C-alpha positions in Angstrom: 122.8 119.8 97.1 120.2 121.8 95.2 118.2 124.8 96.3 115.8 126.4 93.7 113.3 129.1 94.0 110.4 130.3 91.7 108.3 133.3 92.4 104.7 132.5 93.3 101.5 134.5 94.0 100.9 134.2 97.7 97.2 133.6 97.1 98.2 130.3 95.4 99.9 129.0 98.6 98.8 125.6 100.0 97.1 125.7 103.4 99.4 125.3 106.3 99.3 125.1 110.1 102.0 127.8 110.3 99.9 131.0 110.5 102.7 133.5 109.6 103.3 131.6 106.4 99.8 132.1 105.0 98.4 134.5 102.4 96.3 135.9 105.2 99.5 137.0 107.1 100.9 138.5 103.9 97.7 140.6 103.4 97.7 141.8 107.0 101.4 142.7 106.8 100.9 144.6 103.5 98.5 146.9 105.3 101.1 147.3 108.0 103.8 148.6 105.7 105.5 145.4 104.5 105.8 144.2 100.9 105.0 140.5 100.7 106.7 138.2 98.2 105.9 134.6 97.5 108.1 131.7 96.4 108.0 128.0 95.8 111.1 126.5 97.3 112.5 123.2 95.9 115.4 121.6 97.5 117.2 118.2 97.3 116.5 116.0 100.4 120.2 115.8 101.3 120.0 119.5 102.3 117.5 118.4 105.0 119.3 115.2 105.9 122.9 114.4 105.0 122.3 110.8 104.2 119.2 111.4 102.0 119.1 110.9 98.3 120.3 114.1 96.6 118.2 113.3 93.5 115.0 113.4 95.4 113.4 116.9 95.9 110.8 118.4 98.2 108.8 121.6 97.6 107.2 124.1 99.9 105.8 127.6 99.8 107.8 130.5 101.3 106.4 133.9 102.4 108.9 136.7 102.6 108.2 140.3 103.7 110.3 143.3 102.5 110.5 146.1 105.0 112.1 149.5 104.0 114.2 151.1 106.7 114.5 154.3 104.6 114.1 155.2 100.9 117.5 153.6 100.1 117.6 150.6 102.4 115.5 147.5 103.1 115.7 144.1 104.6 113.9 140.8 104.0 112.0 139.0 106.8 110.7 135.4 106.7 108.1 135.0 109.5 108.2 131.5 110.9 109.9 130.1 107.9 111.2 128.3 106.0 108.7 125.6 107.0 111.0 122.7 105.8 113.1 121.7 108.8 116.5 120.2 108.3 118.4 118.1 110.9 120.3 120.2 113.4 123.7 119.7 111.7 122.2 120.9 108.3 120.4 124.0 109.5 123.2 126.5 108.8 124.0 125.0 105.4 120.3 125.1 104.4 119.9 128.8 105.5 123.1 129.7 103.7 122.1 128.1 100.4 118.6 129.6 100.6 120.0 133.1 101.4 122.4 133.0 98.4 119.7 131.5 96.1 117.1 134.1 97.0 119.5 137.1 96.9 119.1 137.9 93.2 115.3 138.0 93.6 115.5 140.6 96.4 115.8 144.4 95.9 119.4 145.4 95.3 119.4 147.6 98.4 118.4 144.7 100.7 121.1 144.6 103.4 120.2 141.3 105.1 117.6 138.5 105.3 116.1 137.6 108.7 114.6 134.1 109.4 112.2 133.9 112.3 112.7 130.1 112.7 109.9 128.0 114.1 112.3 125.0 114.2 112.8 123.4 117.6 115.7 125.0 119.5 118.8 122.8 119.2 119.6 123.3 122.9 116.1 122.4 124.1 116.8 118.7 123.6 120.1 118.5 125.5 119.9 117.6 129.2 122.7 119.9 130.3 120.5 122.9 129.5 117.8 122.0 132.0 118.0 122.6 135.8 117.4 120.0 138.5 113.6 120.8 138.4 113.4 120.1 134.7 113.2 123.8 133.7 115.0 124.8 130.5 117.6 127.4 131.4 117.9 128.6 127.8 120.5 128.3 125.0 124.2 129.0 125.6 126.0 132.3 124.7 125.4 133.8 121.3 129.0 133.1 120.3 128.4 129.4 121.0 125.1 129.3 119.1 126.6 131.0 116.1 129.6 128.6 116.1 127.4 125.5 116.0 124.9 126.8 113.4 127.7 128.0 111.1 129.8 124.9 111.5 129.1 123.3 108.1 128.6 126.5 106.1 130.9 128.0 103.5 130.7 131.7 104.4 130.2 131.5 108.2 127.8 134.4 107.8 124.7 133.5 110.0 124.3 135.8 113.0 121.8 135.5 115.9 119.5 138.5 115.9 119.4 141.0 118.7 115.8 140.3 119.4 113.1 137.8 118.3 110.1 139.1 116.5 107.4 136.4 116.9 107.0 134.3 120.1 110.0 132.1 120.6 108.5 129.9 123.4 104.9 128.6 123.4 102.6 125.9 124.8 101.0 123.4 122.4 97.8 121.5 123.4 97.0 118.2 121.8 93.4 118.6 120.5 93.2 114.9 119.5 92.4 114.3 123.1 88.8 114.3 124.3 87.4 117.2 126.2 87.5 115.3 129.5 91.1 114.4 128.9 91.9 118.1 128.2 90.2 119.1 131.4 92.1 116.4 133.3 95.4 117.6 132.0 94.9 121.1 133.4 96.4 122.1 136.7 93.8 121.9 139.5 93.5 125.6 139.9 93.0 126.2 136.2 90.2 123.6 136.0 88.6 125.0 139.1 88.7 128.5 137.6 87.1 127.4 134.4 84.2 125.8 136.3 83.9 128.7 138.6 83.5 131.1 135.7 80.8 129.0 134.3 79.0 128.8 137.7 79.2 132.6 138.0 77.4 133.0 134.7 80.2 134.0 132.3 79.1 133.6 128.7 81.4 133.4 125.7 80.3 134.4 122.2 81.7 135.3 118.8 81.4 138.9 117.6 82.2 140.7 114.3 84.1 143.8 113.4 81.1 145.9 114.6 82.3 145.2 118.1 86.0 146.1 117.5 85.6 149.2 119.8 84.6 146.8 122.7 87.7 144.7 122.0 89.9 147.8 121.8 88.7 149.1 125.1 89.7 145.8 126.8 93.0 145.9 124.9 93.9 149.4 126.1 93.2 148.4 129.6 95.5 145.4 129.3 98.3 147.3 127.4 98.4 150.1 130.1 98.3 147.6 132.9 101.2 145.6 131.6 103.2 148.5 130.1 102.9 147.1 126.6 103.5 149.1 123.3 100.1 150.3 122.2 98.7 149.5 118.7 95.9 151.5 117.2 92.4 150.1 116.6 92.9 149.7 112.9 95.7 147.3 113.6 93.2 144.8 114.9 90.5 145.6 112.4 93.0 144.6 109.7 93.2 141.1 111.1 89.4 140.7 110.9 89.2 142.2 107.4 91.8 140.0 105.8 90.6 136.6 106.9 89.5 134.0 104.3 86.6 132.5 106.3 87.3 129.2 104.7 88.7 125.9 105.8 91.1 126.2 102.9 92.4 129.5 104.3 92.4 131.3 107.6 89.4 132.1 109.8 89.5 134.6 112.6 87.1 134.5 115.5 86.9 137.4 117.9 85.6 135.9 121.1 84.4 137.9 124.0 83.4 136.8 127.5 80.7 138.8 129.3 78.4 138.8 132.3 75.0 140.6 132.0 76.3 142.3 128.8 79.5 143.7 130.4 82.6 142.5 128.5 85.3 141.3 130.8 87.7 139.4 128.5 88.3 139.0 124.7 90.7 137.2 122.3 91.4 136.5 118.7 91.3 132.8 117.9 92.8 132.1 114.5 92.2 128.8 112.7 94.6 127.7 110.0 94.4 124.1 108.6 94.8 121.9 111.6 96.0 124.5 114.2 94.2 126.9 116.4 96.2 129.9 117.6 95.5 132.2 120.5 96.8 135.3 118.7 95.8 138.2 121.0 94.1 138.5 124.3 92.7 141.3 126.4 90.8 141.7 129.7 89.5 144.3 132.1 91.2 145.1 135.3 87.8 144.8 137.1 85.9 141.7 138.4 89.0 139.4 138.2 87.2 137.1 140.7 84.8 135.9 138.0 87.7 134.2 136.1 86.3 135.3 132.7 89.7 134.7 130.9 89.6 131.1 131.9 86.1 130.5 130.5 87.2 132.3 127.4 90.3 130.2 126.8 88.5 127.0 127.4 85.8 127.9 125.0 88.4 128.8 122.4 90.0 125.4 122.8 86.7 123.7 122.4 85.9 125.8 119.2 89.2 124.9 117.7 88.7 121.2 118.4 85.2 121.3 116.9 86.6 123.1 113.8 88.8 120.0 113.3 92.1 121.3 114.6 94.5 118.8 116.1 96.7 121.2 118.0 96.3 124.6 119.8 99.1 127.1 119.9 99.1 129.4 123.0 101.5 131.7 121.0 103.9 133.0 123.5 105.2 132.4 127.0 108.4 132.7 129.1 111.0 130.0 128.4 110.7 128.7 132.0 109.2 129.6 135.4 111.8 132.2 136.3 109.8 134.8 138.2 111.9 137.7 137.0 110.9 137.1 133.3 108.3 139.7 132.1 106.1 136.9 130.8 106.1 135.0 134.0 102.4 135.6 134.7 101.4 134.7 131.2 103.5 131.6 131.4 101.8 130.4 134.6 98.4 131.1 133.1 99.0 129.2 129.9 100.9 126.4 131.5 97.8 125.8 133.6 95.9 124.5 130.6 98.2 121.5 130.3 100.1 122.0 127.1 103.7 121.0 126.2 106.3 123.8 126.3 108.1 124.2 122.9 111.2 126.3 122.3 111.9 127.7 118.8 115.2 128.8 117.4 114.1 132.4 117.0 115.5 135.0 114.6 118.7 134.6 112.6 120.2 137.0 110.1 122.2 136.5 107.0 123.9 139.9 106.0 124.4 140.9 102.4 126.0 144.2 103.2 127.9 143.7 106.4 128.9 147.3 107.0 125.3 148.7 106.7 123.9 145.6 108.6 126.3 146.4 111.5 124.9 150.0 111.7 121.3 148.7 111.7 122.2 146.2 114.4 123.6 149.0 116.5 120.3 150.8 116.2 118.4 147.7 117.3 120.7 147.4 120.4 119.9 151.0 121.4 116.1 150.5 121.3 
């Protein structure tokens, strides 16, 4: 088994569907206090599949972000990476080899590396983890998860993170379908609300950074209403400033729905290779009866399809229909558009300094 890494300028990365593994994401995160590093990962195919030819190699770009906890300590974070996905039984071994190979290329005071895995959750394909109604009940205990993932490793060092950074559950829409099929796949109420918004005169248009204050006003309304942590306005300006505006890179469209010039709903649609992503959304607490967010989402889907995307990522939902989950309302809204629910593996850590890592982990638990 071979795992090799070479440093690479992130601006030289190939285009990808996975937004957090793009140069755009690295530029945005640099402005938010991270230090992006790029690599080209080469591995033998037997790391991905046990029966594959060990002499054959496969290469892929890898974006890694360094985050300093204090002046003396940092950690490495891989957002939705690595993109190469091994078979379930090889996942732990792959992450272990990658972690040890990349270690000399990280700052000496790096205490752990965290992988925010976009790989399909191992327990989301096993019938025993679904209830009688077909709802996924989630993975088993952390101890059981760690036992399976570490089973074929040498150091038995992979640990499930306390929290997941990027969305772990999402809905994917198949944009290869025609518009009428996409409408037909929606729940009745969702389709009705889309058409109602159009009848009421809701209009959806794209706006530039000069309207970021209008976006932010809707965002603050939403954040306060749902008790969300509040970001400053520049956080969102950074997203618009760092786009590539190219089909070879990342394009960001700030879409806003209005009636008679009054903005009711807004979102960031991000287009990367063949995927459209609903990155952020916001809405006013007034005039909900006009269903502006439904018209906005449908127009976003149509724009992504016209752009040439073959899939649409709703970027975050609850894992199931459990009404006690804080994202239950979001889940019901997004489920209505007819996509398929996908469960990711989430964040996994590989400590380099176990003692300091344990202290950091305790701080995360207290948050």
